[in-house]
C-alpha positions in Angstrom: -62.6 -88.7 178.8 -65.1 -91.6 181.1 -68.7 -93.1 180.2 -71.4 -90.8 181.8 -72.9 -93.4 184.5 -76.7 -91.6 184.4 -77.0 -93.1 188.0 -76.0 -90.7 190.1 -75.7 -92.6 193.2 -73.2 -95.0 191.8 -70.3 -93.2 192.7 -71.4 -91.8 196.1 -72.2 -95.3 197.3 -68.6 -96.5 195.7 -67.1 -93.9 197.7 -69.0 -95.0 201.0 -68.1 -98.6 200.5 -65.2 -98.1 199.6 -64.5 -96.0 203.2 -66.5 -98.3 205.5 -63.7 -100.8 204.9 -66.4 -104.0 204.7 -66.0 -106.2 202.3 -69.7 -107.4 201.9 -70.4 -103.3 201.1 -67.9 -103.7 198.5 -68.8 -106.5 196.6 -72.5 -105.1 197.0 -71.6 -101.4 195.3 -69.7 -103.5 192.6 -72.4 -104.7 191.7 -74.4 -102.0 191.7 -71.4 -100.0 189.1 -71.6 -102.7 187.3 -75.1 -103.7 186.3 -75.5 -99.8 186.1 -72.2 -99.3 183.4 -73.4 -102.6 181.1 -77.0 -100.6 181.3 -75.4 -97.2 180.4 -73.2 -99.0 177.7 -75.7 -100.8 176.2 -77.7 -97.6 175.5 -75.4 -95.4 174.4 -74.9 -98.1 171.6 -78.2 -98.3 170.5 -78.0 -94.6 170.7 -74.7 -94.3 168.6 -75.0 -97.1 166.2 -74.8 -95.0 163.5 -72.9 -92.4 165.0 -69.1 -92.1 163.2 -68.5 -88.5 164.9 -65.7 -88.6 167.0 -66.9 -84.9 169.2 -70.3 -87.1 169.6 -68.4 -90.3 170.6 -66.0 -88.7 173.3 -69.0 -86.7 174.7 -70.4 -89.9 175.8 -67.1 -90.6 177.5 -66.0 -93.1 174.1 -63.4 -92.7 171.6 -61.7 -93.7 168.5 -59.9 -96.6 168.1 -56.4 -97.0 167.1 -56.2 -99.7 164.0 -54.2 -102.2 166.3 -57.1 -101.6 169.7 -59.8 -102.3 167.1 -58.3 -105.6 166.0 -57.3 -106.3 169.4 -60.6 -105.8 171.0 -62.0 -108.4 167.7 -60.1 -110.6 168.5 -60.8 -110.4 172.5 -64.3 -110.8 171.8 -64.4 -113.9 169.5 -61.7 -115.1 172.3 -64.6 -115.2 174.1 -67.1 -115.9 172.1 -65.0 -119.5 171.1 -65.7 -123.2 172.4 -62.6 -123.3 174.0 -62.0 -119.9 175.0 -58.7 -121.0 177.1 -56.6 -122.2 174.7 -57.9 -119.4 172.0 -56.4 -116.4 174.9 -53.4 -118.3 175.3 -52.8 -117.7 170.8 -53.9 -113.4 171.4 -52.3 -112.9 174.9 -50.1 -115.8 176.2 -47.1 -114.7 173.6 -44.4 -112.0 173.9 -45.3 -110.7 170.5 -46.2 -107.2 170.6 -49.7 -107.6 168.5 -50.5 -110.4 170.9 -50.6 -108.2 174.0 -52.9 -105.3 175.1 -52.0 -102.6 173.3 -50.1 -100.2 175.7 -52.4 -97.4 174.3 -55.3 -98.5 176.1 -53.6 -98.5 179.6 -51.7 -95.4 178.2 -55.3 -93.5 178.3 -56.6 -95.5 181.2 -54.1 -93.4 183.4 -54.3 -89.9 181.7 -57.7 -89.7 182.7 -57.7 -90.9 185.7 -54.2 -88.2 186.2 -57.0 -85.9 185.1 -60.0 -87.0 187.1 -58.8 -87.5 189.9 -56.1 -84.1 191.8 -54.1 -87.1 193.9 -52.9 -89.6 191.1 -52.2 -85.6 188.9 -50.0 -84.3 191.7 -47.8 -87.9 191.6 -44.5 -87.9 189.4 -45.5 -91.4 187.4 -43.0 -92.7 185.7 -42.4 -96.2 183.6 -39.6 -97.9 184.7 -39.7 -100.9 182.4 -37.8 -104.0 184.2 -35.9 -101.5 186.6 -34.8 -102.0 189.6 -33.4 -98.8 190.7 -34.1 -95.4 189.7 -32.4 -91.8 189.8 -33.5 -88.9 191.4 -32.4 -85.2 191.9 -31.5 -85.5 195.0 -32.1 -81.2 195.6 -28.8 -80.1 196.1 -27.4 -77.1 195.2 -24.4 -76.8 193.6 -21.9 -74.0 193.1 -19.9 -72.7 189.8 -17.4 -70.6 191.3 -16.1 -66.9 189.6 -12.6 -66.2 189.4 -10.6 -64.5 186.5 -10.4 -65.1 182.6 -6.5 -67.0 183.0 -7.4 -69.0 186.2 -7.6 -73.1 186.4 -10.7 -74.0 186.6 -11.6 -74.7 190.2 -14.8 -76.9 190.8 -16.4 -79.4 188.4 -20.3 -79.7 188.4 -21.7 -82.1 188.8 -25.5 -82.7 189.2 -26.9 -84.4 192.7 -28.6 -87.8 192.5 -30.5 -90.3 194.7 -30.6 -93.7 194.2 -33.6 -95.4 195.1 -34.3 -98.9 194.2 -37.9 -99.9 192.8 -38.8 -102.9 194.0 -42.3 -104.2 192.0 -45.0 -105.6 193.0 -48.4 -106.2 190.8 -51.8 -104.8 191.1 -54.5 -107.3 189.4 -57.9 -106.1 188.8 -60.8 -108.0 187.7 -63.9 -107.2 185.3 -66.5 -108.9 183.7 -68.2 -108.5 180.5 -71.6 -109.9 179.5 -71.3 -112.2 176.6 -74.5 -109.7 174.7 -72.1 -107.0 175.7 -69.0 -108.7 173.0 -71.9 -108.0 169.7 -71.4 -103.9 170.5 -68.1 -103.6 169.3 -64.7 -102.7 169.6 -65.3 -98.9 170.2 -68.1 -100.1 173.2 -65.8 -102.5 174.5 -63.2 -100.5 175.3 -65.1 -97.6 177.1 -66.3 -100.3 178.8 -62.9 -101.8 179.9 -61.6 -98.9 180.1 -63.8 -96.8 182.8 -64.2 -101.0 185.2 -60.2 -100.7 184.9 -60.0 -96.9 186.2 -61.8 -98.1 188.7 -60.2 -100.1 190.0 -56.7 -99.2 189.9 -57.7 -95.5 190.9 -58.2 -97.1 194.5 -55.8 -99.7 194.8 -53.9 -96.8 193.5 -54.6 -94.2 196.1 -54.7 -97.0 198.6 -51.1 -98.2 198.6 -49.5 -94.4 198.0 -51.6 -93.3 201.0 -51.4 -95.6 203.2 -49.2 -99.2 201.6 -47.1 -100.7 204.3 -43.9 -101.0 201.9 -44.4 -105.5 202.2 -45.9 -106.7 198.5 -47.3 -102.8 198.0 -46.2 -99.1 197.5 -44.5 -98.1 200.6 -47.4 -95.3 201.8 -47.3 -90.9 202.6 -48.1 -91.9 206.2 -45.2 -94.4 206.5 -41.7 -93.2 208.6 -39.3 -94.1 206.2 -36.5 -91.5 207.7 -33.3 -93.3 207.4 -32.1 -96.3 209.6 -36.0 -96.6 210.4 -36.4 -100.4 210.8 -38.4 -102.1 208.3 -40.5 -105.2 209.2 -41.7 -108.1 207.3 -44.3 -108.5 207.7 -45.8 -105.1 208.7 -43.6 -102.6 206.5 -42.7 -99.6 207.7 -44.0 -98.3 210.7 -46.3 -95.3 210.7 -45.8 -92.4 211.0 -46.2 -90.0 214.6 -49.4 -88.3 214.1 -48.3 -84.2 215.1 -51.4 -82.7 216.5 -52.9 -79.4 215.1 -54.9 -77.2 216.7 -55.0 -74.4 214.4 -53.8 -73.3 210.8 -52.9 -69.8 211.9 -49.9 -67.9 210.2 -47.7 -68.9 213.8 -48.5 -72.6 213.3 -48.5 -73.1 209.7 -45.5 -71.9 209.0 -44.0 -74.5 211.8 -45.7 -77.1 210.1 -44.6 -76.2 206.6 -40.2 -75.3 208.0 -40.6 -79.3 208.1 -40.7 -79.1 204.9 -37.6 -76.5 203.9 -34.9 -79.2 204.0 -34.7 -82.6 202.7 -33.5 -85.9 204.9 -29.8 -85.0 204.2 -29.6 -81.4 204.7 -30.5 -79.8 201.1 -32.7 -76.8 200.8 -35.8 -77.2 198.9 -37.7 -74.4 198.0 -42.2 -75.2 196.8 -44.4 -72.6 196.6 -47.4 -74.8 196.5 -48.4 -77.7 198.9 -51.4 -80.0 199.7 -53.5 -81.6 202.1 -55.6 -84.7 202.2 -58.1 -86.3 204.9 -61.6 -87.7 204.3 -64.6 -86.5 202.5 -65.3 -86.6 206.9 -62.9 -84.9 208.6 -63.3 -82.1 205.8 -66.5 -81.1 206.1 -66.6 -81.4 210.3 -62.8 -80.6 211.0 -60.8 -78.7 208.1 -64.0 -76.7 206.3 -65.2 -74.8 209.9 -60.8 -74.7 210.4 -60.0 -72.7 207.1 -63.6 -71.0 206.2 -64.2 -67.1 206.7 -67.1 -64.6 206.4 -66.2 -61.4 204.4 -67.2 -58.4 204.7 -70.6 -58.8 202.3 -72.0 -61.9 204.7 -70.5 -64.3 201.7 -68.3 -67.5 203.1 -64.7 -68.4 201.8 -63.2 -71.9 202.5 -59.7 -73.0 202.5 -58.4 -70.0 204.1 -54.6 -71.0 204.8 -51.8 -68.8 206.0 -49.7 -70.6 202.2 -50.7 -71.7 199.4 -52.9 -75.3 199.7 -54.7 -77.1 197.9 -57.1 -80.3 200.3 -57.6 -83.0 198.0 -60.1 -85.5 199.3 -59.5 -89.3 199.7 -61.4 -91.7 201.4 -58.3 -93.4 202.2 -57.3 -91.6 204.6 -58.8 -92.1 208.8 -60.6 -90.7 211.1 -58.9 -87.9 212.2 -55.9 -87.9 210.1 -54.5 -86.0 207.0 -51.5 -85.4 204.8 -49.8 -82.4 204.6 -46.7 -82.8 202.0 -45.2 -82.5 198.7 -47.3 -84.6 196.2 -44.8 -83.9 193.3 -42.3 -85.7 195.6 -43.8 -89.0 195.6 -43.1 -90.9 192.8 -45.1 -94.0 191.2 -43.5 -96.3 189.8 -45.5 -98.3 186.9 -42.8 -101.4 185.2 -43.6 -104.9 183.9 -44.4 -105.1 180.0 -45.6 -101.8 179.3 -49.5 -101.8 179.0 -50.3 -104.5 181.8 -50.8 -108.0 181.2 -54.0 -109.0 180.2 -55.9 -112.6 181.2 -59.1 -114.6 180.6 -60.2 -116.8 183.6 -62.9 -119.6 184.7 -62.0 -119.8 188.4 -64.7 -116.6 188.9 -67.2 -117.7 185.7 -70.0 -117.5 188.9 -72.0 -117.0 185.9 -72.3 -119.2 182.1 -73.4 -115.6 180.6 -70.0 -113.6 181.8 -66.6 -113.6 181.2 -64.3 -112.5 183.4 -61.0 -110.8 182.4 -57.3 -109.5 184.7 -55.7 -107.7 184.1 -51.9 -107.0 186.2 -49.8 -104.0 186.0 -46.4 -104.4 188.0 -45.4 -101.2 189.8 -44.9 -99.5 193.6 -44.7 -96.3 194.7 -42.6 -94.0 197.6 -41.7 -90.7 198.4 -39.1 -89.1 198.1 -37.9 -88.8 201.7 -39.6 -88.7 205.3 -39.4 -85.2 205.5 -41.6 -85.0 202.2 -44.6 -86.1 204.0 -46.2 -84.7 207.6 -48.7 -87.1 209.8 -51.3 -84.7 211.2 -54.0 -85.5 214.0 -56.9 -83.2 213.7 -59.7 -84.8 215.5 -59.1 -81.2 217.8 -58.6 -78.4 215.2 -61.2 -75.6 215.9 -62.7 -73.5 214.2 -62.4 -70.2 212.9 -64.2 -67.2 213.6 -64.1 -63.8 211.9 -63.3 -60.6 214.5 -62.9 -57.4 214.9 -60.1 -55.5 217.4 -59.6 -51.9 217.9 -56.1 -50.6 217.6 -54.9 -47.4 218.3 -58.8 -46.3 217.7 -58.5 -47.9 214.2 -60.8 -51.2 213.5 -58.4 -54.0 212.4 -59.9 -57.3 211.0 -58.8 -60.9 212.6 -59.3 -64.4 211.1 -59.2 -66.3 214.9 -59.2 -69.6 216.2 -61.8 -70.5 218.7 -59.9 -70.9 221.5 -58.1 -67.3 221.7 -61.4 -65.8 220.4 -62.6 -62.7 222.0 -65.3 -63.0 223.6 -68.2 -60.5 223.0 -70.6 -60.3 225.8 -74.5 -58.2 226.0 
C-alpha cells in the first residue's frame, strides 16, 4: 500500500538514476521524486479531506492509523513547527520510553509493503534479531531414526542440527524532508508521505547491500565468496565470486549449474523446487529474454522457458553481463537495534527555510546461508533460443535449440 504517484515517468527516472551510479543524476531524480510525491499528497489531501472510508483511503495508498501512530505524528508536526525544534525533538524522540519512539508499526508496514512490491525482498528470509550478535540457522542436516525391536533400548538420540552465524549489525540511514506547509495536512497524509519516502530509500539500500554488499559496514552480498576459510579484507570486504560463463540454458547446461545447489558447503543434501535468476533490466531484454523465449504453434512467444522452475527477478544493482542464480530463501536479512528504528530531526540538512529534514536509522545486516546458496554467472555471451524441427524416423519433432548449434536451413 503506497501512494499512487500519477507522474509515471518518476519510477523510470529513479531506476535509471540508481543504476547509473552518478551522484548528480541520482540527486536530480530524488528531487523530482520528492516534488511529485509532495504534489500528489497535497492533491489527495484536498480530494479526501472529508473522507473517512478506509477502503477509499487505502485505494490512494493511505492507511488507518493506530491511536499511538496518530499521536506520534501530531507530536512530530508540533516539534517541527516549534521555535526550538531540536529541544522539542529531544523530548519526543530522544528517550527510550516506548511512547517517545517512532511506533514500530510504521516501520513494520514499510517492510511489509517492500516485500509485497519487490520480489527480491519478498523471497528473502527477514529476521528481527534485537541486539543479538549470533543467530541460529537450520543446517540442512538430515538425521535418521534407527529401527529395532520394540524391546530394544533407544539406539540414537535425535537432535536437530544447527548452524550458528555471527550477526554484526550495521547502520542503514535514510533521510526525508517535509515542507512545513505539509504539516497541516494531518497525520494520515504525513504517514503516507513519510512511509513512501522511507520505502524508496530503504529499498535501494537493502537491495544494494543484499546483491553486492562487501560485508564491511554493510551486508554480505549474494555475489560474494564466503566459503569456509576465505580471506576477508577489513577494507574491501569479502572477494567477489568468480563468474561462471554460461552460453545457453539447455537442460544439460542448466542441470549442471543447479547441481551446485544440491549440497551445502559441509556436504548436507539440500532440496528445492524453484530457483531465482537475478539480472538487470537491460541484460534481461538483450540476453536473458532471447535465450529463454520460444515461439509456439500459434505464432505467439512464450518467455522465461527454463528446464527447471525459475523466477527471473530484475535488479538494477546487478552489473551488466552478470546474473545471480540461487536460492533467495537462503539469504537472511537481519534487522536489529531498537525495533522500529530511530528517528531524529536535524538542522544540518536544512537547506531551505520551509523544509525540515528527518533521519531514520535502522540497524541490521544480511548474508547467505553459505557459499553454495548463490552462483555468479557471466551471461555476456548467451545465445538466443530458436525453435527448430528435426526429423526422427519420419516423425517431425520440435526442438528448442541455442543459436550456436541450431541447424542452418538453406534455400
